ROKOL-863595 format. One record per residue (C-alpha): residue in three letters; x, y, z; residue number from 1. Coordinates in Angstrom, 1 decimal, always signed. Layout:
   residuo     east    north       up   num
       ALA        X        Y        Z   NUM
...
***
This chain:
   residuo     east    north       up   num
       MET     +0.0     +0.0     +0.0     1
       HIS     +2.9     +2.4     +0.8     2
       ILE     +4.4     +1.7     -2.6     3
       ILE     +1.1     +2.5     -4.3     4
       LEU     +0.8     +5.8     -2.5     5
       ILE     +4.4     +6.8     -3.3     6
       ALA     +4.0     +5.9     -6.9     7
       SER     +0.7     +7.7     -7.1     8
       LEU     +1.7    +10.9     -5.3     9
       LEU     +5.4    +11.3     -6.3    10
       PRO     +4.7    +13.0     -9.7    11
       VAL     +2.1    +15.2     -8.0    12
       VAL     +4.7    +16.4     -5.4    13
       ILE     +7.4    +17.0     -8.1    14
       LEU     +5.1    +19.2    -10.1    15
       MET     +3.9    +21.0     -7.0    16
       ALA     +7.5    +21.8     -6.1    17
       TYR     +8.2    +23.1     -9.6    18
       ILE     +5.1    +25.4     -9.7    19
       TYR     +5.8    +26.6     -6.1    20
       ALA     +9.4    +27.4     -6.9    21
       LYS     +8.4    +29.6     -9.8    22
       ASP     +6.8    +32.0     -7.4    23
       LYS     +9.7    +34.4     -6.9    24
       TYR     +8.0    +37.3     -5.2    25
       LYS     +5.6    +36.3     -2.4    26
       LYS     +5.1    +32.6     -1.5    27
       GLU     +1.6    +31.5     -0.9    28
       PRO     +0.9    +30.2     +2.6    29
       PHE     +0.8    +26.4     +3.1    30
       SER     -2.8    +26.6     +4.3    31
       MET     -3.9    +28.0     +0.9    32
       ILE     -1.9    +25.4     -1.0    33
       LEU     -3.5    +22.7     +1.1    34
       LYS     -6.9    +24.3     +0.5    35
       ALA     -6.4    +24.2     -3.3    36
       LEU     -5.2    +20.6     -3.2    37
       ILE     -8.2    +19.6     -1.1    38
       GLY    -10.5    +21.5     -3.5    39
       GLY     -9.1    +19.4     -6.3    40
       ALA     -9.6    +16.1     -4.4    41
       LEU    -13.2    +17.2     -3.5    42
       ALA    -13.7    +18.0     -7.2    43
       GLY    -12.8    +14.4     -8.0    44
       LEU    -15.3    +13.1     -5.4    45
       LEU    -18.0    +15.5     -6.7    46
       ASP    -17.4    +14.3    -10.2    47
       VAL    -17.9    +10.7     -9.2    48
       LEU    -21.0    +11.6     -7.3    49
       LEU    -22.6    +13.6    -10.2    50
       LEU    -22.0    +10.8    -12.7    51
       SER    -23.4     +8.3    -10.3    52
       LEU    -26.5    +10.3     -9.5    53
       THR    -27.3    +11.3    -13.1    54
       GLY    -26.5     +7.9    -14.6    55
       LEU    -24.6     +9.5    -17.4    56
       GLY    -21.8     +7.0    -17.1    57
       SER    -24.1     +4.2    -18.2    58
       ILE    -25.0     +5.8    -21.6    59
       GLN    -23.4     +4.1    -24.6    60
       PHE    -23.5     +4.9    -28.3    61
       TYR    -23.1     +2.3    -31.0    62
       ASP    -20.9     +4.5    -33.2    63
       PRO    -17.3     +4.5    -31.8    64
       LEU    -16.7     +8.0    -32.9    65
       ILE    -19.8     +9.4    -31.2    66
       ASN    -19.2     +7.2    -28.1    67
       SER    -15.6     +8.3    -27.8    68
       ALA    -16.5    +11.9    -28.1    69
       TYR    -19.3    +11.5    -25.5    70
       MET    -16.9     +9.8    -23.1    71
       ALA    -14.1    +12.3    -23.7    72
       PHE    -16.1    +15.5    -23.5    73
       GLY    -19.3    +14.5    -21.7    74
       LEU    -17.9    +12.2    -19.0    75
       ALA    -14.4    +13.5    -18.6    76
       GLY    -13.6    +17.0    -20.0    77
       LEU    -16.8    +18.9    -19.0    78
       PRO    -17.7    +17.4    -15.6    79
       GLU    -14.2    +17.1    -14.3    80
       GLU    -13.1    +20.6    -15.3    81
       LEU    -16.5    +22.0    -14.1    82
       CYS    -16.0    +20.5    -10.7    83
       LYS    -12.4    +21.8    -10.5    84
       PHE    -13.6    +25.3    -11.5    85
       PHE    -16.4    +25.1     -8.8    86
       PHE    -14.0    +24.5     -6.0    87
       LEU    -11.3    +26.9     -7.3    88
       PHE    -13.9    +29.6     -7.3    89
       LEU    -15.4    +28.5     -3.9    90
       PHE    -12.1    +28.2     -2.1    91
       ILE     -9.8    +30.8     -3.8    92
       TRP    -11.8    +33.6     -5.4    93
       ARG    -12.4    +35.7     -2.3    94
       SER     -9.2    +34.8     -0.5    95
       PRO     -7.1    +37.9     +0.5    96
       TYR     -4.0    +35.8     -0.4    97
       PHE     -5.2    +35.8     -4.1    98
       ASP     -3.6    +39.1     -4.8    99
       GLU     -1.3    +38.5     -7.7   100
       TYR     -1.7    +37.2    -11.3   101
       TYR     +0.6    +34.3    -10.7   102
       ASP     -1.4    +33.2     -7.7   103
       GLY     -4.2    +32.2    -10.1   104
       VAL     -1.8    +29.9    -12.0   105
       GLU     -0.5    +28.4     -8.8   106
       TYR     -3.9    +27.7     -7.3   107
       GLY     -5.3    +26.4    -10.6   108
       ALA     -2.3    +24.0    -10.9   109
       PHE     -2.6    +22.8     -7.3   110
       THR     -6.4    +22.3     -7.8   111
       GLY     -5.6    +20.2    -10.9   112
       LEU     -2.9    +18.3     -9.0   113
       GLY     -5.3    +17.6     -6.1   114
       PHE     -7.7    +16.0     -8.6   115
       ALA     -4.9    +14.1    -10.2   116
       ALA     -3.6    +12.8     -6.9   117
       LEU     -7.0    +11.3     -6.0   118
       GLU     -7.5     +9.9     -9.5   119
       ASN     -4.0     +8.5     -9.6   120
       ILE     -4.4     +6.6     -6.3   121
       GLY     -7.6     +5.0     -7.7   122
       TYR     -6.0     +4.0    -11.0   123
       VAL     -2.8     +2.6     -9.5   124
       SER     -4.7     +0.8     -6.7   125
       GLN     -7.0     -0.8     -9.3   126
       TYR     -4.5     -1.6    -12.1   127
       GLY     -1.2     -1.9    -10.3   128
       LEU     +2.1     -0.2    -10.6   129
       GLN     +2.4     -0.8    -14.3   130
       VAL     +0.1     +2.2    -15.0   131
       ALA     +2.0     +4.4    -12.5   132
       VAL     +4.8     +5.4    -15.0   133
       SER     +2.5     +6.3    -17.9   134
       ARG     +0.2     +8.3    -15.7   135
       ALA     +3.2    +10.1    -14.1   136
       LEU     +4.4    +11.0    -17.6   137
       PHE     +1.1    +12.0    -19.1   138
       ALA     -2.1    +12.0    -17.0   139
       VAL     -0.7    +13.9    -14.0   140
       PRO     +1.1    +16.6    -16.0   141
       ALA     -2.1    +16.9    -18.2   142
       HIS     -4.2    +17.8    -15.2   143
       CYS     -1.5    +20.2    -14.1   144
       PHE     -1.5    +21.8    -17.6   145
       PHE     -5.3    +22.1    -17.5   146
       GLY     -5.0    +23.7    -14.1   147
       ILE     -2.4    +26.2    -15.3   148
       ILE     -4.7    +27.3    -18.2   149
       MET     -7.7    +27.5    -15.9   150
       GLY     -5.8    +29.5    -13.3   151
       TYR     -4.2    +31.8    -15.9   152
       PHE     -7.6    +33.1    -17.1   153
       PHE     -9.0    +32.9    -13.6   154
       ALA     -6.4    +35.5    -12.5   155
       TYR     -7.3    +37.7    -15.5   156
       ALA    -10.9    +37.5    -14.4   157
       LYS    -10.0    +38.6    -10.9   158
       PHE     -7.7    +41.5    -11.8   159
       ARG     -9.4    +42.7    -15.0   160
       PRO    -13.0    +43.0    -13.9   161
       TRP    -14.0    +44.9    -17.0   162
       HIS    -13.7    +41.6    -19.0   163
       ARG    -14.5    +39.3    -16.1   164
       LYS    -17.3    +37.3    -17.7   165
       ARG    -15.1    +36.6    -20.8   166
       TYR    -12.1    +35.5    -18.8   167
       LEU    -14.2    +33.3    -16.4   168
       LEU    -15.7    +31.6    -19.5   169
       LEU    -12.2    +31.0    -21.0   170
       SER    -11.1    +29.7    -17.6   171
       LEU    -13.6    +27.0    -17.8   172
       PHE    -14.1    +26.5    -21.6   173
       LEU    -10.5    +26.1    -22.7   174
       PRO     -9.6    +23.4    -20.1   175
       VAL    -12.8    +21.5    -21.1   176
       ILE    -11.8    +21.6    -24.8   177
       PHE     -8.2    +20.6    -24.2   178
       HIS     -9.2    +17.9    -21.8   179
       GLY    -11.8    +16.5    -24.2   180
       ILE     -9.4    +16.4    -27.1   181
       TYR     -6.7    +14.8    -24.9   182
       ASP     -9.0    +12.0    -23.9   183
       PHE    -10.8    +11.6    -27.3   184
       LEU     -7.6    +10.8    -29.2   185
       LEU     -6.9     +8.0    -26.7   186
       MET    -10.5     +6.7    -26.4   187
       TYR    -11.2     +6.7    -30.1   188
       ASN     -8.0     +4.8    -30.8   189
       ASN     -8.9     +2.2    -28.2   190
       ALA    -12.4     +1.8    -29.7   191
       LEU    -11.0     +1.0    -33.2   192
       GLU     -9.6     -2.1    -34.8   193
       ASP     -7.8     -0.3    -37.6   194
       VAL     -4.1     -0.5    -36.7   195
       GLN     -2.9     +2.0    -39.2   196
       LEU     -5.5     +4.6    -38.1   197
       GLY     -4.5     +3.8    -34.5   198
       TYR     -0.9     +4.7    -35.2   199
       ILE     -2.1     +8.0    -36.7   200
       LEU     -4.2     +8.7    -33.6   201
       TYR     -1.4     +7.9    -31.3   202
       ALA     +0.9    +10.2    -33.2   203
       GLY     -1.7    +12.9    -33.1   204
       TRP     -2.1    +12.4    -29.4   205
       PHE     +1.6    +12.8    -28.8   206
       VAL     +1.7    +15.9    -30.9   207
       PHE     -1.4    +17.3    -29.1   208
       PHE     +0.2    +16.6    -25.7   209
       PHE     +3.4    +18.4    -26.8   210
       LEU     +1.3    +21.4    -28.0   211
       LEU     -0.6    +21.4    -24.7   212
       PHE     +2.6    +21.4    -22.8   213
       ARG     +3.9    +24.3    -24.9   214
       PHE     +0.7    +26.3    -24.5   215
       ALA     +0.6    +25.7    -20.7   216
       LYS     +4.3    +26.6    -20.4   217
       LYS     +3.8    +29.8    -22.4   218
       ARG     +0.9    +30.8    -20.0   219
       LEU     +3.1    +30.0    -17.0   220
       HIS     +6.1    +32.0    -18.2   221
       LYS     +3.9    +34.9    -19.3   222
       MET     +2.3    +35.1    -15.8   223
       ILE     +5.8    +34.9    -14.1   224
       GLY     +6.7    +37.9    -16.1   225
       LYS     +3.8    +39.9    -14.7   226
***
């Protein structure tokens, strides 16, 4: 059990340390970091609860393209990012410590990593250590990237109130889109029996992950420069 926890949480801790170290001006208090992490974990629990109560997870479509799109956007991208956004807004928006642009990126990333930590424990516990490496390299960073993007526009909404609605919409909408595409390329590939198309989809997935990384990194560096 200890090995599973270490394998699940180590990539989360590494990314947390990296994001935290980038805050060169005024470090956020540990209580707020913990609050964001807890918010992310609660978002994971709320997501499971919502899908269970609504029965959306039991819906299946015959066409693999439609079913993959539904699973990627309807069961993953939209509800997961919506739950993260809810707790980010609930726990962080009115905090007096949220007083700099980079704080939004930091709290957004920690909320995403809190979600990733809970999800990672579940996956590694269920499927074993063999999935820990792939999730450490892709799934956990992806949630961090989604959080960076969410927090970036969340901060703009906080400190540029004249465009608040637009930035709040982008704070939610862009992570949903990126998350949905990320999952769709994997899910559609798994639903097909066409090997050649599968190679193309996998290649597209790696390209998309790289572009997602570049986009999140650009938002991070731009916010650091504020």
